[in-house]
N, C-alpha and C positions, 0 to 999 in steps of 0.2 A: 102208186096212185097219189100218195101225198105229194110227191115231187111234181106230178103233172098239175095238180091243183095249185101248188105254189107258183108254178110257171104261169098258169092262167091269171093268178092274182097279180103277178109281176107285170104281165102284159097290160092288164087294165091300168096299172099305176104308171107305167112308162108311156102309154099311148099319148097322153097329153104332151109329154116332152117331145115325142116324135112329130106330133102335129104342129107344135109351136117351138121349134128349136131356138135356143138362146142366141141373141145377136152378138156378134163380136165387133169390137172397134178396130180401126186401123192400127197397125203397130206404132208404138211410140218409143222415143228414146229419152223423153223426160217424163216425170211423173212416177207412179209406183214402180219400184224395181230398178230405178236408175239413180246413179249418183253423179250429179253434174253432167259432164259430157260422156261419162263412161256408160255404155249400154250394158245392163245386166240381164235384161229380159229381151229375147229376140223373137218371141212368139207374137201373134197378132190378136191375143185375147182381150187386150184393153183392160179397163178397170172393172173390178167385181168386188162385191162385199158379201161374203157368205155368213155374216153374222156370228162369228166365233164358232162356226161348225168344225167338225173333225172328219178327217179321212183316215180311217183305221186300216192298217196294212198288216196282213198275216205274213209273218216271216219266220224263218228258222233262227233260233237264238244265235247260232254260230255265224250267221250271215246278216245279223242285224246292222252291222257296220255299213252295209251296202246302201242303206237309206237314212241312217240316223247317226249323226256325229256327236262327240262329247265336247262340251265347251272348253274344258281345261286340258284337253289332250294336246300333246305336241305332234301327234301324227298328222301328216298333211291331209289325208282324206277326211279324218275327223273334223279338222278345222274347216275344210271346204264345205262339208255337208251341214255342219252346224250353222255356218253363215248362210247357206242356201235356205235352210228350213226357217231360219229367222226372217230372212227376206221374204219368203213366201207368206209368212204370218202377217208381216207388215203390209204386203201388197193386197192379199185377198181376205184378210181377217179370217184365216182358217188355220187349223193345226193339223200337222201330220203326226199320227199316233201309231206307235208300235204295238202289235199283238203277237208276241213271240211264242213259238212252240218250243218247249224245253226238250233238248236232246239228252240222251243218256250217256253219250260219249262222242268223241270226234268222228267216229265211224258210223254214227246213227244217221241213216238216210231215210228212215221211214216214219219217224214220229210226226214230222210236219205234215206229211201226206195223210197219215191216219187222223190227225186232229182236224184237218180241213175236210176230209171226206166225211167224217162223223158229223161235223157241224152242218155241212150242206145237206146230207141225207136226212137230217132231222129238221131242216129249215131253221136252224138256230145259229146261223153265222153272225158273229159280232165284228165282222170286218167288211170293208168296202172294196179292198184290193188285195190280191194275193201275189206274192213273189216267191216262187217255188222252183226247185230243181226242174230242169226241162223234162227229163225222162220220167220224173214222178208226176209232174203236173199234167203231162200228156195223157196219163191214165184216166184223168177226170173229164177229158173232153167229151168222150162218147157217152158219158152219163148225163150230159145235157146240163151241167152245172154252170157253164160259163156263157157270158154274153159275147156277141159278135163285135169285135173291135171295129170292123169296117162299116157296120150299118147301125149299131146300137149305142155306140159310145160317142157323145158329142165331142167335137174338136179333134180328138185323136183319130177318128176314122178318116176325116178329111185330110188330116196331116199325113197319115200313113199312105193313103191313095195318091197324094200329091208328091210323095217321095221326099218328104222333109228330111234334112240331114240328121236329125236326132232320132229318126226311126230307121235303123239300118235296113235298106231295101232287100238285100239278099236274104237275111234271116227271116224277115217278115213275109216275103214272098214264099219262102220255102215252107212255111207253116200255114199257108192259106190254101183252102180246097174249094174250087169252084166259087171263088169270090168271098168265101166265108172264113173268118180267122178268129180263133178262140184263145190262142195264146200269142203273146207279142213280146218283142224286145225293143226297148228304147234306150237312150243314153242314161236313163236311170239305172239300168242294169249294169252296175259296176262289175259284177262277176262275168258278164259277157265280154268285158275287156280282159279281166284277169284270167279267164279260163281259155282264152284263145291260145292255140299252140304256136310256139316259136322255136327257132334254132338259136341257142346261145353258143358263143365261142370264146375261148380263152385267147385274148388278143396277143399276149406275149408268146404263147406256144405257136399260134398260127403264123406269127412273124418269124419265129426261130426256125420253123420247118418250111418256110416259104410257100405256104399253101396257096395264097392268092397269086403269087408269082407263077407258080407251076400250073395254075388253072388257065392263065392266059396273059401272063405278064402284067397282072393288075397290082396296083399299090395296096389295096385293102379289100376285104371281103365285101365292104359296102359298095365298092366299085363293081364287083362281080354282079351284085344284085342290080345296081343301077343300069348296067349294060344288058340286063335281061338274060344273063348267062348262068344264073344259079338254077341248075336243072338236076333231075335225077341222075342222068349220066355223069354230069360233072361231080356231083356228090360221091357217086360210086367210085369213079376213077381216082378222085383226089384222096379218098379216105379209106378205101377197102384194105389197103396194105399198110396203113399207118399204125404200126404197133411197135411198142418199145418194151422189151422184156426187162423187168427190174431185178432180175436175178433169181427169183423163185422158180421152182420146177413147174413146167407147163405154163398155162395162162391163168392168171388169177386177178383178184381185185386190186392188187398192188401194181399191176402193170399199167401202161399208158396206151390208150386206144384213140383212133381217129375220131370215132363218134360213139356216144352212148344213145341208144334208142329205147324209149319207154315202150313196153310191148303191148299195151292195151289201147287206151285212147290216143296214145302217141302214134300208133300205127293207123288207127281209124282216120286220123287227120290227113294222112297221105292221100287217101281216096279223094278228099275234097281239094287238097292242094294240087292234084293232077287234073282237076276239072270234072270229076265224075259225080253224078248224082244217082242214087239208087232209085229215086222216084223222079221222073221228069215232070215238072210242074210249072206252069206259067201263071198260076193263080186263078185263071178264068176257065180254061178247058179242063176236062177230066184228067187227073194225073195218070201217068202211065209208068209201068216198070221199065227200068233201064235195060239195055242190051249189053251183055257181057262181050265186048268186042275183043279182037286180038290185041288191040292197043292196051286194054285193061289187063288182059292175061299176061302180056309181056311186062307190064309195069309191076304186077304182083310177083312175077318170077324174078325180076330184077331186085325187088325188095327182099325176097327170100334169099337170094344169093348174097346181097349186101349184109343182111342181118346175121348171116353165118360166116361172114368173112373174118379174117384175122384182125382186121382193123375196127370191127364193130363190137361193142358190148351191148348185147340185146337182152333186155331184162325179163322177157317173157319166161315164166316158170321159175324165176328167181325170187327169193323172199326179200325184195327191195321195196321199201316204202318211200314216200316223197322225201323225207329227210335223208335217207340213204342215197337217193339219186342226187340230191343237191350236194351232199358232202363229197360224193364220188367226183363230181365235176369241180367243186370248189377246191378240192385237194390235188387237182392236176392230173387226174387219171383219164380224162377225156378232153380232147381238143375242142370238140363240138358235142352238144347234147340237145335232145328234144326236151323242151320244158314249156308248160303253160306259163303265161306271164305272171301268174300268181306267185310262182316260186321266186321271182326276182325281187319281191319286197321282203323276202325272208332274210334274217340276219346272217344265215349261213352263206348266202350269196353276197350280201352287202359287205361282209367282212372278209371275203376271200382275199388272198394275198395278191393275185394277179388281176389286172383289169379284164373285164369281160364286155362283150358286145352282143347285140340282138339282131337276128335276121329272120325273114319270113321262111316258111317251108319252101323247098325247091319246087319249081314248075316241072311238068312232065317233060317238056322240051322247049326249045327256043321259039317255036311257033305259037305257044300258049301266050295269050295277050297280057295277062296280069298274074301276079302272085296271089294265091288263094290259101285259105287255112281253115281247118276244122277247129272245133272247140270241145273241150271236156264237157260231157253232158250234164255237169253240175252247175252250169250257168243258170241264172234265174230268169224265168219267163214271167210275164205279167198277165194276170187274168182278173176279170171282174165277175164276181159271182152273181147268179140270178137273183139273189136276195138283196142286191144293192138298189135302193130306191132314191139315191141321191146322185144320179148319173151326171147331171150338169156340173155339180161341184167336183166329183171324182174326175171326170174328163178334163175339166179345166186345170186341176192340180197336176194330173199326170202330164198333160201337154206342156204346162209351164215348167215343171221340174225337168222334163226331158230336154227341152230347149235350153234351159239354164245350164245343165250339165255339159251339153255340147259346146257352149260358148265359154263357160267359166271353170269347168272342172277337169275335163278329159285331158287336155294337153299338160296341165300342171301335174296331174296324177301320173301321166306317162313319164314325165321328167323325174318325178320323185322315185319311181320304182327302178329307174336305171341309173340313178346317181350313185356312184361307187366311191366310198371314202371322200364324200363331199366334192367329187369331181363330176361335172355335168358331161353328158354324152349326147350331143345334139344329133349325131348320126343315128344312134340307136332310137332316139325319139322319132326320128324320121322313118325308121324301119317299122316302128310300132304303128305309125300312121298307115303304112302300106299294109300291114297285117289287118288293121281295123277295116280298111277299105275292102279287103278281100275275104272277110269272114263269111263263111257259108255253113249252112247245116241242111238238114234233109228231113222230110216228113217222117222218115223211119226213126229218127231220134225220139220222137214222141210216142211211137207205137212199136217198140221192140217186140212186145209179146204178141201183137196182132199180125206181124209180118215176119214169119220165120222161114228160113231156107231149110233148116233141119232142127231137130230137137237136141242136137249136140250142144255142149257148152259153147257159148259165143255163136250159136247158130242163127241168131237174128239177122235179117237182111241188112240192117244198119251196121252190122259188125262183119260184113263180108270180107273186107281186107284183113281185119284182125284174124279171122278164122283161117283164111287161106294162106296167110303168111306164117302163122304159127303151125299149121298142119302142112308142112312143106312137101310132103309126099302125095298129098291129095291132088287128084286131077281136077283142075279148076273148072274146066268146061263141064265135066261130068257132074261135079258138085252142083253147078248151077242148073243143069238139066234135071237134076233129081227133084226139084221143087216146082217144075212147070205144070204139074197136074193140079196143084192146089194153090200156089201163091197168087196167081192172077185173080182167082176167086176171092181170096182173102183180102186183096186190095180193093176189089169191087165192093165187098161187104163193108169195109171201112168207109169207103166213099159214100155208100148208101146211108151209113150212120150219120155222117156229116150232113148229107142232104136232108135227112129226117129231122135233125136238130134245127136246121135252118128253116124248114117248113113248119115246124111246130108239131110234126106228127110222130116224133120219136117217143 
């Protein structure tokens, strides 16, 4: 009841803003945010003065770097974001302020969620914006704690609907239900860059073993991608038998493999790279469950076969952490490896002896139009809580910073994370652009618990590929049919929750 009353209070305070939206000026290349002929701001917000106000952002302390840079740091991202936030202050007379949740360890994924949930349930939030792990933040949607980006947030809503470059269309469409969107991703979300899955490869080993030549007489793996030929079948054929015994009995961690595949979200990403969505969603009509086609079953069976081939080191069930995976690749035990881009900024990779390159995940086949990729579900989504009474200021700040990052931060950051021993790799930067353009996720990412195929470990609908690849004797079709008596109703219940929030009847 307290939350309902708080929402009614919020509606009364926001109504004047909805009735009289702030006007925006045409975009300018001179004036606040510009330095001479160099355009720093590409939005159309014009000049605003928020009188020294603050936009407080709830963040996890471990990911505070995503929004706040340190002045004296030599880190590229720190420098870029410090300069950006200073430019914002000069332009709008507003300060971006961090409200960090303290974690107990590097594996603590719940403290931030608990802090935000507690504050919102008590109507005691001291923040205007939330940047939280996607799968955690999604749990708060159906509690009615978030505002609708598309209809309630000035500037951002129009920009999202117009498909502005700094609001990745695929990701934002995928989390919109019947035109209502409560979590969003913009180019502010550095982790949405870092957590995107990629395929890294050891350039020296790939050349020594003539991998690109054997695929189709290509000069480099970049040429394979550019020709649209980097597919599941090509990956399987080229790498399934690539194994070098280093002398120990049997196969072990000292041998050399064609590919290392991370067995959890690294497998999840293949579903999206092959063009599958567990929820079919066009943002306007009622979302629908996917159909498990023979194409999907064949793709899963091919992955099952590949992950258990002699040339693949499949980490599922092995006690391998991120550092172990990076070291395995850096020490030359795998020619290719699945990695989120986040790993590429790590010293283990930057200091490896051999040069490395970056590729997108493979397509399902050559008829697939573009390369696509999933993302580790730890990327940050943005939400505005119902307790925010400064929507004009918050909307302007988020829109301005998102556009700024798109123009001034992203490309420089891509280059920084793939610079190896001070050597630039423009081809890998170009590949990251392809990965960014093909990022997709799915409504199931935000609602693992509400959309289950089974109660088995990894039985959530959003983990269908992970479950069926790891349980390689499970009949895929029978597993899918086992949930048909209840899963459609679960999805309908979820959609009704969204509609109830939107109508104010929740």
